[in-house]
C-alpha positions as CSV (number, residue, x, y, z in Angstrom):
1,X,94.1,78.4,118.2
2,X,96.4,77.8,115.4
3,X,95.2,74.7,112.8
4,X,97.4,71.7,113.6
5,X,98.4,71.4,110.1
6,X,100.1,74.9,110.8
7,X,102.3,73.0,113.5
8,X,102.9,69.9,111.0
9,X,104.7,72.7,109.2
10,X,106.6,73.7,112.1
11,X,108.1,70.1,112.2
12,X,109.0,69.8,109.0
13,X,110.6,73.3,108.5
14,X,112.1,74.6,112.3
15,X,112.2,71.4,114.0
16,X,115.0,72.2,116.6
17,X,116.2,68.4,118.0
18,X,116.3,68.3,121.7
19,X,113.6,62.6,125.3
20,X,110.2,63.1,126.5
21,X,111.2,61.5,129.8
22,X,114.4,59.7,131.0
23,X,114.8,55.8,130.6
24,X,113.0,53.8,133.2
25,X,114.7,50.7,133.5
26,X,113.9,50.5,137.3
27,X,110.2,50.0,135.9
28,X,111.0,48.1,132.7
29,X,113.0,45.5,134.5
30,X,115.1,43.5,132.1
31,X,112.2,43.7,129.8
32,X,112.8,43.2,126.4
33,X,109.8,43.4,124.0
34,X,111.2,42.3,121.3
35,X,111.9,46.5,120.5
36,X,113.7,49.2,122.7
37,X,115.1,52.4,122.2
38,X,119.1,52.4,121.8
39,X,119.4,53.7,125.6
40,X,117.0,50.6,127.0
41,X,118.0,48.5,129.5
42,X,119.9,46.1,127.4
43,X,122.3,48.6,127.1
44,X,122.8,49.1,130.6
45,X,124.5,46.3,132.3
46,X,124.4,47.3,135.4
47,X,121.1,47.6,136.0
48,X,120.8,43.9,134.7
49,X,118.6,41.5,137.4
50,X,118.6,38.0,136.8
51,X,116.1,36.7,134.3
52,X,116.2,33.4,133.5
53,X,113.9,31.8,130.8
54,X,112.4,29.4,133.6
55,X,111.7,29.8,137.0
56,X,110.2,30.9,140.5
57,X,110.4,34.6,141.1
58,X,110.0,37.6,143.7
59,X,110.4,41.3,142.9
60,X,110.1,44.1,145.2
61,X,109.9,47.8,144.5
62,X,110.6,50.2,147.2
63,X,109.4,53.7,145.9
64,X,109.4,57.3,147.2
65,X,108.3,60.1,144.9
66,X,107.9,63.7,145.9
67,X,105.9,66.4,143.4
68,X,106.5,70.1,145.3
69,X,104.1,71.9,142.2
70,X,102.6,74.3,144.1
71,X,100.0,75.3,141.6
72,X,95.5,75.5,141.9
73,X,95.3,72.8,139.2
74,X,98.7,71.1,140.1
75,X,99.1,71.0,143.6
76,X,101.6,67.9,143.6
77,X,101.6,64.8,145.4
78,X,103.9,62.3,147.5
79,X,104.2,58.3,146.8
80,X,105.7,56.1,149.1
81,X,105.0,52.4,149.0
82,X,106.0,48.6,148.0
83,X,105.1,46.4,145.4
84,X,105.5,43.0,145.6
85,X,105.0,40.4,143.0
86,X,105.4,36.7,143.0
87,X,105.0,34.2,140.4
88,X,106.7,31.7,137.8
89,X,107.7,32.0,133.8
90,X,106.9,28.7,132.1
91,X,108.3,28.2,128.8
92,X,105.8,25.9,126.7
93,X,107.7,23.0,124.6
94,X,107.0,24.9,121.6
95,X,109.8,27.5,122.3
96,X,107.6,30.4,120.7
97,X,105.4,30.6,123.9
98,X,105.9,31.5,127.4
99,X,103.3,32.6,130.5
100,X,103.8,34.6,133.4
101,X,101.5,33.2,136.6
102,X,101.7,35.2,139.6
103,X,100.2,38.1,141.8
104,X,101.5,41.4,142.9
105,X,100.6,43.1,146.5
106,X,100.7,46.6,145.9
107,X,101.2,48.6,149.7
108,X,101.0,52.0,149.6
109,X,102.1,53.2,153.2
110,X,99.9,54.8,155.5
111,X,96.3,53.1,154.1
112,X,96.1,49.7,155.0
113,X,92.2,50.2,153.1
114,X,94.5,50.9,150.0
115,X,96.3,47.8,149.7
116,X,95.5,45.5,146.7
117,X,96.2,42.7,145.2
118,X,96.8,42.2,141.2
119,X,96.8,39.1,139.5
120,X,99.7,38.8,136.8
121,X,98.3,36.3,134.0
122,X,100.0,36.9,131.1
123,X,100.5,34.4,127.4
124,X,103.1,35.3,124.9
125,X,103.2,34.0,121.8
126,X,106.1,34.3,119.3
127,X,104.8,34.5,115.7
128,X,108.3,34.9,114.6
129,X,111.4,37.6,115.4
130,X,109.2,40.2,114.4
131,X,105.6,39.5,115.1
132,X,104.3,38.8,119.1
133,X,101.0,38.2,120.7
134,X,100.3,39.4,124.5
135,X,97.0,38.3,125.9
136,X,96.3,39.3,130.2
137,X,98.7,41.3,132.0
138,X,100.6,43.7,129.0
139,X,103.8,45.1,128.8
140,X,102.5,48.5,129.9
141,X,102.9,51.8,131.2
142,X,106.7,53.1,130.3
143,X,107.2,50.2,128.4
144,X,104.9,51.4,125.5
145,X,107.2,54.1,125.3
146,X,104.6,56.8,125.2
147,X,105.6,60.5,125.7
148,X,105.3,61.9,129.2
149,X,102.8,64.6,128.2
150,X,100.2,61.9,127.2
151,X,101.3,59.5,129.6
152,X,102.7,59.8,133.2
153,X,105.2,57.4,134.4
154,X,103.8,57.7,138.1
155,X,100.7,55.2,136.9
156,X,103.9,52.5,137.4
157,X,103.0,53.4,141.0
158,X,99.5,54.0,141.1
159,X,98.2,51.7,138.3
160,X,100.8,48.8,137.8
161,X,99.2,46.6,135.8
162,X,97.4,46.7,132.5
163,X,95.2,44.2,131.0
164,X,94.1,43.2,127.9
165,X,95.6,42.1,124.2
166,X,99.1,43.2,122.6
167,X,100.7,43.5,119.7
168,X,104.6,43.9,119.0
169,X,106.5,44.4,115.7
170,X,109.9,44.7,115.3
171,X,111.8,45.2,112.0
172,X,115.1,47.0,110.4
173,X,113.0,49.8,109.8
174,X,109.9,49.7,112.4
175,X,109.5,49.3,115.7
176,X,105.5,49.2,116.9
177,X,103.4,48.4,120.2
178,X,99.5,47.8,119.5
179,X,97.5,47.7,122.3
180,X,93.6,47.5,124.0
181,X,94.1,48.2,127.9
182,X,90.8,47.3,129.1
183,X,90.9,49.3,132.3
184,X,86.9,49.0,133.9
185,X,84.4,46.8,133.6
186,X,80.6,48.4,133.0
187,X,78.2,47.6,135.6
188,X,75.0,49.0,135.1
189,X,73.0,47.9,138.6
190,X,75.9,49.8,140.3
191,X,76.3,52.8,137.3
192,X,80.1,51.8,136.7
193,X,80.8,52.7,133.4
194,X,83.0,50.9,131.2
195,X,87.3,52.7,130.5
196,X,88.9,51.6,127.6
197,X,92.0,52.8,126.0
198,X,93.5,52.2,122.6
199,X,97.1,53.0,122.0
200,X,99.7,53.0,119.2
201,X,103.0,53.9,119.7
202,X,105.9,53.5,116.9
203,X,109.2,54.4,116.3
204,X,109.8,54.7,112.0
205,X,114.0,54.2,111.6
206,X,115.3,56.1,108.7
207,X,118.9,54.8,108.6
208,X,118.8,51.8,110.4
209,X,122.1,50.6,109.2
210,X,124.4,53.6,110.4
211,X,126.1,52.1,113.7
212,X,126.5,55.2,114.9
213,X,124.1,58.1,114.4
214,X,120.2,57.2,114.2
215,X,117.2,59.1,113.0
216,X,113.7,58.1,113.7
217,X,110.5,59.4,113.5
218,X,108.3,58.6,116.8
219,X,104.6,58.8,116.5
220,X,101.8,57.9,118.8
221,X,98.2,57.5,118.7
222,X,96.1,57.1,122.5
223,X,92.2,57.3,122.4
224,X,90.4,57.0,125.8
225,X,87.0,56.0,126.1
226,X,84.6,56.0,128.8
227,X,81.6,54.6,128.3
228,X,78.6,52.0,128.8
229,X,74.8,51.4,128.1
230,X,72.0,50.8,130.4
231,X,73.1,52.1,133.5
232,X,70.8,52.5,136.6
233,X,72.0,56.2,136.4
234,X,72.8,57.6,133.0
235,X,76.3,59.0,133.0
236,X,77.7,60.9,129.7
237,X,80.0,58.9,127.2
238,X,83.8,60.5,126.7
239,X,86.0,59.9,124.2
240,X,89.4,61.7,123.8
241,X,92.4,61.3,121.8
242,X,95.8,62.2,122.0
243,X,98.7,61.8,119.3
244,X,102.1,63.3,118.5
245,X,104.7,63.2,115.7
246,X,108.8,64.1,116.2
247,X,112.1,63.6,115.2
248,X,114.7,62.1,117.0
249,X,118.5,61.9,116.8
250,X,121.0,59.3,119.1
251,X,124.7,59.2,118.5
252,X,126.4,56.2,120.7
253,X,124.0,55.6,123.0
254,X,125.3,58.3,124.8
255,X,123.2,61.5,123.7
256,X,119.6,61.7,122.2
257,X,118.0,64.7,120.7
258,X,114.2,65.1,119.9
259,X,111.0,67.8,119.1
260,X,107.8,66.2,119.6
261,X,104.3,67.7,118.8
262,X,101.3,67.0,120.1
263,X,97.6,67.2,119.8
264,X,94.6,66.4,121.6
265,X,90.8,66.2,120.9
266,X,87.9,66.1,122.7
267,X,85.3,64.0,120.4
268,X,82.5,63.2,123.1
269,X,78.8,63.5,122.4
270,X,78.7,66.5,124.5
271,X,81.9,68.4,125.9
272,X,83.0,67.1,129.2
273,X,85.7,69.3,129.8
274,X,87.3,73.0,129.0
275,X,88.7,72.6,125.9
276,X,88.0,70.5,122.6
277,X,91.7,70.4,121.3
278,X,94.6,71.7,122.2
279,X,98.5,71.6,121.2
280,X,101.7,71.1,122.5
281,X,105.3,71.5,121.6
282,X,108.5,69.5,123.6
283,X,112.1,69.8,122.9
284,X,114.6,68.3,124.6
285,X,118.5,67.0,124.9
286,X,119.1,63.9,127.2
287,X,123.2,63.3,127.7
288,X,124.3,60.2,129.2
289,X,128.1,60.0,129.4
290,X,129.3,58.0,132.0
291,X,126.3,55.1,131.8
292,X,125.2,55.4,135.7
293,X,123.9,59.2,135.1
294,X,121.5,60.9,132.8
295,X,120.8,65.0,132.4
296,X,118.3,66.0,130.8
297,X,117.0,69.7,129.8
298,X,113.6,70.3,128.4
299,X,111.3,72.9,127.2
300,X,107.8,72.5,127.0
301,X,104.8,74.8,125.7
302,X,100.9,73.7,125.5
303,X,97.9,75.5,124.6
304,X,94.7,74.2,125.9
305,X,96.3,70.6,125.9
306,X,94.2,67.8,127.9
307,X,95.9,63.7,128.1
308,X,93.5,61.4,130.5
309,X,96.4,59.8,131.1
310,X,98.9,62.6,131.1
311,X,100.4,63.9,134.4
312,X,98.9,67.6,135.7
313,X,102.4,69.1,135.3
314,X,102.1,69.1,131.3
315,X,98.3,70.1,130.9
316,X,95.6,72.8,130.7
317,X,93.0,71.1,132.8
318,X,93.5,68.9,135.9
319,X,92.8,65.3,135.4
320,X,89.0,64.6,136.1
321,X,88.0,67.8,137.1
322,X,87.3,70.3,134.3
323,X,86.7,73.3,136.6
324,X,90.5,73.5,137.6
325,X,92.6,74.4,134.0
326,X,95.4,76.9,132.7
327,X,95.0,77.5,129.1
328,X,98.7,77.7,129.1
329,X,101.8,76.0,129.7
330,X,105.5,77.1,129.7
331,X,108.6,76.0,131.6
332,X,111.5,74.6,131.0
333,X,112.9,71.6,133.3
334,X,116.3,70.4,134.3
335,X,116.2,66.6,135.1
336,X,119.2,64.1,137.0
337,X,119.1,60.6,137.6
338,X,121.7,58.4,139.2
339,X,121.0,54.9,138.6
340,X,123.5,51.8,139.5
341,X,123.7,48.7,140.9
342,X,123.5,47.7,144.9
343,X,124.0,44.0,144.6
344,X,125.0,42.7,141.1
345,X,122.2,40.9,139.9
346,X,120.0,41.5,142.6
347,X,119.7,44.9,143.7
348,X,119.6,48.3,141.5
349,X,118.5,51.8,142.7
350,X,117.2,55.0,140.9
351,X,117.6,58.7,142.2
352,X,115.8,61.6,140.4
353,X,115.8,65.3,141.2
354,X,114.1,67.4,138.6
355,X,113.8,71.6,138.8
356,X,110.9,73.2,137.0
357,X,110.9,77.0,136.1
358,X,107.4,78.1,135.1
359,X,108.1,80.8,132.4
360,X,104.7,82.3,132.3
361,X,104.0,83.0,135.9
362,X,107.7,83.0,137.1
363,X,107.6,80.1,139.7
364,X,109.9,77.5,140.9
365,X,108.6,73.9,141.7
366,X,110.6,70.5,141.8
367,X,110.0,66.8,142.1
368,X,112.3,64.4,143.8
369,X,112.5,60.5,143.7
370,X,114.2,57.5,145.0
371,X,113.6,53.8,143.9
372,X,115.2,50.3,145.2
373,X,114.2,47.1,143.2
374,X,115.2,43.8,144.3
375,X,115.0,40.3,142.7
376,X,115.1,36.9,144.6
377,X,115.0,34.1,141.6
378,X,113.9,35.4,138.1
379,X,112.3,39.1,137.5
380,X,108.8,39.2,136.2
381,X,106.7,40.6,133.7
């Protein structure tokens, strides 16, 4: 395996510009976490939903996604269901803090026993225009702006809320998101291990004063910890790391090209995966010429790369099963998305079709999805 510094050299000397995934306003709502990509919801007004400063609200997401991947370690899956959230947004008198209080009912169709009620409890304090602190329910999942090889956007459907602490920073030159997500509590009597993730996602802007052309360096680091002490039945501790660095070019919010390198490392006391380390390279060009339509062309190559929160499509090892793996991943992918408004300020939709051609095995695969979100009152989270 080539050393990581060789791939850093490739990035500097041979970088071919080419976004990690399509933009996700259907999941991110009218979210403006005080930093965003230029193709964020704030530059897509027809996807806007009512977001009043202080009001009760109910929002519903209907989703259908079908993955026909047909691989031993990546067989595909279908997601079909509804998420209903209701609650209130309340500002404090100092005008620098607010809370969201409510709950979400997550109901995957065909499985009543899998329905869940998730609390929405978020406190946000803005120290000033640059520094923001969140406690409780985080601005998580796709709002972290992590790349898809390390963070699957389907987590919006299967794990819609993250809980912990988050620090957001936004300045002229840097946008940064630092968080701790406490996914599972340790219960020694049941031998349940704790699961914690520590993440950092940042964008360094190289020419922030240019109104047309934007060049930036996106970087990220994500640590996965599976631990716990004094369990009734001892279980192995796992520590895994993913990191990325890239170069991005954007022009007039209509085109974005980017190339990103990824690394993975397992530094557990005892190796619990098929690979100790790995790397991947992702290049993509994303076009947004008519606003409602996005088109992306991607190339991806990986060797022994793994990510605990990534989709199996991009990974050399199946998440949670080290006995199903493929050393190399090599494919090209086209992605089309049509998004727009059904009812102004109330109801939006998102349709996606993603054909994939695996170069290493001459095999076709595809993914398709359709999402509808509507709001009564104001948007939440």
